[in-house]
N, C-alpha and C positions, 0 to 999 in steps of 0.2 A: 365213339370213345375208344381210347388205346386200351390194350389189357394192363399195359403197366399203369396207366393212370387209374384204372378200376383198383388195382391194389394200394396205389397211394391213397386215393379216395377212401379205401376202407380204412387203412391205417390211421390216416387224419381224421376221421370220422370217430372212431374209437379214441383217440388221443384227446379230442375235443370234448367228448361226453365224460370220460374219466376226469379231465381236469376241470371241467365245468363242474361236476360232482364233488370232486375233492376240494375245489376251491371254495365252493358253497359251504361245505363242512367246516373247513379250516376257517372261513370268515366268521363262523359262529361262535368257534371256538376262540377267535381273536377278541371278539366281543366279550366273552365270559373273561378272559383275563384283564380287560381294560375296567371292568366295574370294581368299584371301589366300595370296600364295607367298612364299618365302622369299628375299629381294632378295640377300642374299649368293650364294645359289646361283646365281641369274640372272646375277651379275656374273661369277662363277668361269666359269660356261658361257660367256659372251662373250667373256672372256680367253682362255680355251683354244682356241675357234673361232678367234679372230684369229691365234693362234701356229700353228693347223693349216694355215693358208693355203699351198698349195704351186703351183708351177708344173708341169704334166706335161711331161716331156721327150719327145723323139722315141721314144726306146726303150721309154717306157711304163713308166719305173721312176725313181721321186725318191728321194732320201735326204733325212729329214726329222731325226732326231735319234739321240744316242746316250742308252742307258740303261742303266745297271748295277746290277743288285740281286741279290744274292746268295741262290739259292732251293733249298735242300737238293738233292732229284734231279734239279733243273731249273736248274743253275747256267748251262749253256750258253745257255739260252732267255733268260737276262738281260742276255747280253753282246752282243746282235745289234743292228742299227740297223733302225729303222722304213724299210719300202720299200712303194711303192704300186704295183701292177699293174693297168694299164688294160685291161680287156676291155668289147667292145660287141657290139650287135647292131644291128637296124635301128630300134629303138625305144627304147634306153636305152645310157648310158655307166656302167660300173662301176669305180670305183677301190676294188681290193681292198687291204687293209693286212695285211702278215705279222704286225703286232703284234694278237695274238687271232685271227688266220686269219679274216677276215670282211670283209664290205664296209664301207668308210669312208664313201662317198656313192655316191648315184645320181643320174645327171643325165638327165632325160627329154627326147628330142630334138624332140618334136612339140609341145612345150608351152612357153611362156615365160611369165616373172613380169611383175608390174605394172612392173619398171624394164626388161622388154627382153631380160633374160637367160634361160638355160634353166631350168627348174624343177629344183630339186634335193630329192630326200627322203633322210632319215637322213643329215644332212651335218653335224652337230654333234657335239661333244665328249660329249654328253650320249648320243647313240644308240650304242648296243651290243647284241649278244648274247653273254652271259656265263654263265658256272658255275664252281663250285668244284672242285677236284681235291684229293686227299690227295698232298701233296709230301714228306711225311716222317713221321716218328714225332710224332703230336699235332700236325703242321702241315698247313695248305690254302693253296692259292695260287688266286687268280681267274683263269681262262683269258685275259680280257682284258688281264692285264698281262704274259702271255708273249709271246715271239717266236718264230713259226713260221719253219720253211724253206719258202720259196715254190716251187712246182714251175712248169713251163712250162706255157703255154696250148697245149692239144692240140685242133686242129680235126679234127673226125669227119665222117666220110662224109655224115651225115645233114644237116649244117651247123651242128650244134651245137659249144660250146665247153668245155671243161672246163679246171679250174685246181685244184691240189691243195695244201693247207698241211699240212704235218707237223710234230709237235711231238713229239719222243723225250725219254726219261729218261736222266740221265747213267749211273745205276747199276743200272737195272732194264730188263726187256724192255717195259716200258709204253710205248705210243706213242698219241698221238691226231692222226687225219687228218681236215681238214675240206676236202670236196670239192665244188664247185660246177660246176653245168652251166647255161650259158646257151644256149636254144633260139632258132632264128631266130623274129623277130617276135613273140617271147613276152615278158610283162612279169613272169612266174613264174620266179623262179630257184631250182632244185633244190638243195638242201644235204643232204648225206649226212655225219653226223656218227659216225665210226668210232673206237672205244675198244677197243684192245688191252690187256687187263689190267685190264679195268674193275671187276673184283671188288677191286683194290687200288687204284684211282684214284677209286672212288665209294664212298660209305658206305650201309649197308641197300639197296644194289643199285637205287638211285634218282638220276636225274640233275636236280638244281634248277636249271632254266634261268631265266636272268634276262633279259628283254627289256625294254630301255628305248628309247623312242620320244618325240621332240620335233619336233611338226608346225610348222613354221615359215610364218607367213601367207604365202600366195600371191596374195590378192586386195586390193581397194583398201579394202574395208570390213570390219576385223577382227571388228567387233561383230557383223555378220550372218554373218560366216565360223564365227565361234563358235556360233551358233544352229543353223548347219547342220553342225556336227561331231559325231560319234557314234561310240561305241564298238558293235561288233557282233560276235556269236561264234556257234559252232555247238556246241549242248551237247545230246548225246544224240539227234544227228540233226536237231535243230531249231533254226531261227535265232531269236535273240533280240537286243536292242538297247538301249543305254541312251544317252540324250541327255546331253551334257556339262552339267553344272550341276543337276540333278535329284538326282544322287547322285555319290559320289567314288570308289566300290569296288565290285567283285563278287568274290565267293568262289565258287570253283566247287568242289562236292564230287563231281562226277560227270565223265564223259569229255567233253573239250573237243576237237573236231576242227580248229578253227582260231579265230583272234580277231584282230580287225582295227580299225584307227582309220579312219575315214572323215573327211577334212578336206574336207567340201562337194565339191571335184571330184576329189580324190586320195586313194588308199587305200593303206596299208600293211599286209599282212596276214601272219601268222605261221601257218603249217599245220604240224602234226603228222600224218604220214600214217597213224601207228598211234595217234594220238590222245594228248593230255596225259591223266594219270590224275587230275589235281586241280590246283588252284592259287589265284592270285588277282590281280587287276589293281587298280591304283590309278592315278588321274588327278587334274590340276589345271590351271587356266588362271591362269598367273603374271600378275602385275600389270605387264606391260611391253606394249609395242607391236609384238613382234615373234612372239609364240608364239599360237598357235590353242589348243592343248593340250599336255601333256606326261604320259606314263604309263610306269608301271613294272610290268611283269608278272611274277610269279613262279610258274612252271609246272613240275609234277613230270611226268617221264617214266620209266616202267620201264625197268632196264637191268640184266636178269638174266643172269648167265653172266660167262665170262671174257673173251670177245670179242663186242662187241656192236655193232651197226649200227642207227643211229636216223635214219631217213629224214624229212627236213623240207622245207620250201620257204617261199620269201617273195615275196610279191607286192608291187610296187613300180610303181604306175601309177595311171592316171586311174579315177575312179569310174564306167565306162561299162558298163551293163547287159549289153551285146552281148559286150563281152569277157569278163565274168566270169560270165556264163552259161555260158560254155564249160567252166569248171572245176567246174561241178556243186557239190555240197556245200552247195547254198543260198547259195551266195556272191552271187549277183546281188540278194539280199535287202538287201544293203548299201546298194544304190542307192535312194534314196527315192523311188520311183513310187508311193507310198501306204503309210502305216506307222500302227500304233497304231489310235485311233477311225476314222482316215481310210482304213484300208486296204481300205475297200470301192471306192475310187477307182483302184487298183491293176490289176484287171483292164482297166480302161478305158484306162489309158495302155499297158499291154503289149500289148493286141491290137487297139486302135484308133490312139490317139494317135500312138505311136512307129512303125509300120508307115506310116501315112499320111504323117507328117511327113518320115520316109526317101524315100518315093515323090515327095512334092513337091519334095524336093532334089534328086532326079534331073532334074525337069522344069526347075526355074528354076536352079539353082545358086546361089540367095540365100537366106540364112536369114530375112531380113525378108519376102521374097517368099514363103517357103515356110511362113511362119506365117499370112500372108495366105491362101493356098490351104487351109491346114488350117482356117482361121476358116469360109471358105465352105463346106467339106466338112462339118463339124461343124452348121452352120446348114441344110445341105440335109437330113442325115438326121434333125434335130429337128424341121425343118418342119411334118410331117405331126402332131407332139403339140402344136405352137404354134398350129397353125390354131383349135382350138377355143377359145381364148383370145380370138383375133382376133375369131371370130364373135361370141363373147359381147359383147366391146366394141362391136360394130357392133350387136347387139341393144339393149344399154341405151341407145346414143344414141337409137334409135327409139323406146323406151319412156319417155324422160327426161319427155316431157310427161304422160303418164299418171301416173308416178310423183309428179310435182310435185303432181298434183291429189290424189294419195292421201296424200301428206305434209300437205297442208291439211286433208284429212278427218280425219286422225288425227294431230295434232300432238304426242302422247306418244310418245317415242321408241320404247319396247317395244313398243307397240301397233302402231306404224307398222311395226316390223321384222317382227312376225307377219303383218300383212297384205302386206308386200312380199313376205314368202316365199311365201304363197298366191298373189298375183298372179304372181310369176315361174313359179310351177309350173303355172298354167293357161296361161302364154303359151308353155310348153315351153323355158323359158331356164335352161341351166345355169349356175348363178351360182358355183359351185367351178371351171369350166373358166378363169375370168379369174385364177385364182391360179397356174395352171400354168405360164405362162412364165417368170414369176420364181421359182418353185420349181425348175423344170428346170435353171436355171442354176447351182444350188447344187453338186451333183455335178461338174458339168463344169468349175466356177470351180476346185474344190479338186483335180481331177484336173490340171488345167493348171498350177495351182500348183506342185504337186509336180513336174511334167514340167519345167518352165521353171527350177526352182530345182535339179533333179538332172542336166539334160541336158548333159554337158561340152563338146559339140559347139557350143554356144551361147558358151562361153567365148572372149571376145577378138573376137568377130564384130561388126563395124559395121553399121549400117542407119540412112540418115537423118542424123539428129543425134546418135543414139546410138554411143556408142564401143563400148560392150559390152553386148549384148543379155542376157547374164547379170547384169548389174547394172544399177542405176538410172541412167538418162539424166539427167545434169545440165546446165541450161543457166544456172545461176547458183548460186554458192555465196556464201551470207553469213555463214558462219563459225558460232562458237557464242554463242547469243543464250540468255541463261536461259531457261528455261521454254518457250520456242518450239522450242529445239532438240531438248529432250527429247520434246515432242509431234509435232512437224511434222518435224524434221530440221535439217540445215545447209545444205541446197540445195533448188532447185526442180527437179522432175520435169516436162519438157513432155508427156510421153506421159500422165501422171498427169493434168494437165489437160484433155486432149483426151478421155481416158477418162470424166472427171467430167462435163464439158461435155454429151457425148453422152449420158450417163446421165440428166441431168438434163432434157436434151430429150425423152428417153423418157418420163420420169415427167411432164412436162408434157402430152404428148401424150397418154398413157395416162389422166390425171385428167380430160381433157375428155370421156370417156365416163362420168364418175360421175354417177349420178343426183341427189346432194345436194350442189349446188355451194357450201353455206352453211357446211358443216360444217368447222370450224376445224383440225381435226386435219388432214384431207383437203386443206385450202388451202394448208399449209405443208410436207406431206410432200413434194412433188416437189423442195423444196430442201435438205430436212434429209439424205436418203441421201447424195445426191453429195458433201455437205460432210464426210459421215463418209468415203467414199471418198478424199476428198483427203488426208486424214491416213494413212490405212492404206495407201494404194498407193504414197505418195511414196519409200519405201525399198525397194520391190520390185524384181524385175529388169524392165528395159524390154520384153524379150520378152513379159511377161503383160500389161503395160498398153497395149502394142501391140495385142496380141490383144483386149483388152477394147475398146480403141477401135473396131478394125474390126467385132468383133461388134456394137457399138453403132449403128454407123452403117447396118450390115445389117438390123438391127432396125427402125430408123426406116424405112428402105427397104421393107421388106416390111410393115410396117403400113400405110404410104401406098397401096402398090401394091395389098394385098388390100382396104383400105377402098374404094379407088377404082375398082377394075378386077374385081376377083374376085367380092366379096359384091355380089349384086344386091338392094339395099334394098327394093326394089318388091315382089320376090318374097319377101324376108324378112318384111315388114310383112305379106302375104298369109297368110303359113305361120303367124305368129303368131296372126293372128285365127283361123285354122282351128284351132289348138291350143286356143284359148280357149273355143271352142266345144265342144269334146270333153268328155266326162264323164272326171274326174279320179280316180283312186285313190290313196290316200295309204299311203305306206309306214309300216311300224312307227314307225321313226324320226322321220318328219315328225309322225306322232299324239304320240308322246312329247314332242317340242319343244313343239308348240302346247299340250298340256296342262300342260307346266311354267311355259310363258308365262302361260296362264291362271291357274295357280295363282299365280303371283308378282303377277299382276295384282291379284288379290282379296287378296293380303296387303297391298298397299300401300293399298287404299281405307280400311278402318278407321284405319289410321295418319294417312292425310290429313283425314279426319273430326275426328280429335282436335285 
């Protein structure tokens, strides 16, 4: 194989993998956009959300509305008013409503929205945990429409807080209790659902739990946020997931331990400690500018006996691998450090990138500088693997005059390729080592692409001109221009430009070692691949394009240093001459290649004479 072909193959392999990956991502996003939502329901949600806005009084209790609705055995539960009880720990504030006896909104203390407010989860009128109960003869009621009696917040010795909501029947001994426990520094909320008289309240000893969740956009780029939104669940002890847009529902016919929606950087997860027995979840991406995704899950839980206690828990918090790992149940798999066909990069992120990045942060306390140190570390540990490629480049430069003469002697390309292979083998030059630097970057790039997309700590962190390392760095917004915006975007990313320019310099420098400078494909290759990157990288997180820029600068410095100071060209030339004098034995693969080339040459000769 020619050296120039090695370089071309390396670039083509990179381009194919990059475009394959981003085509896959863009296809998912296109599916998201095509999904239609019912505009009337969205309007209704917005109206109800506006009506639900309240101010929290010093006492932590707010009166919102009266609602009178006659309900057979639960008449008293329909004549109460809605009250909000606020409970908090170090990481979030939860507003509990006595209507339905459940959280009405959750506010994360350590995270802000694009508007500077605290991030809120499960805060719309669409969000609810609901189930039906038998309220009389041939009558059922939804628990979310009934008013519970709220208990006092109880502070325990271990620092946790509990609050209970009770719903009692007017004429029977049936009662329902929702007890919530908030632990110190925990995003996981324990939820115990107790049913006294479950045999009368439920049908067929099954609780049909409905969980509605609407993920309001928290980032500047809704399109990119939807691409990175997914449903995850633990089915029979194994994690699985679905990206939003590829399908719209999942039917569970076996035990489900938990299911959750990851909204790029924030998760809401419903856990059944004794498992859901079966169920179904559906989701959609409404045609609005507010919602990343909304979902409805209908899950079945066994409730045998007269008095039943169902232990649940709900996670409201960041998509942080270190936090979710504590809860086991493979919950940390919901953080995309490498999934699907790119799962092979997950160990790289778990055992190398994440620990090293955390260590770098302790040293410099700057995310931009930590990325720089991480880049230096990666290049340091990969440099021994990259060195053979640099050595081959130096050898090719030394052999260029001889290869030029060989080209003149054998002008026919196929014959020249065969003779060049023979010549290189005699000189002891490993042509395949020239492909290694480019190919080695592929798993590293995909690992860091996943890492920088999923690492919540980067969210909102500024560096140089970038306002948010988890998003693209825009130095100029030119708005929506037909065709251009769909291909390139509506902005210019400066880190993308620096990454592409340095990539072009590497290509030009590498091409200078090519033996055949007249090859038209080789001539324009240095300019083609960086242009591809310009379109691919423009919408990616600035953390990734900053890493790529630093990595390219290091590559240029290494190439120049190795060529100038480390590789002794005189000794290398002597070594090549010594190798050429040694007797060479052909491998079976080389013999087969030469045999095939000879056969192809003979097949062409009769055709040429005709």
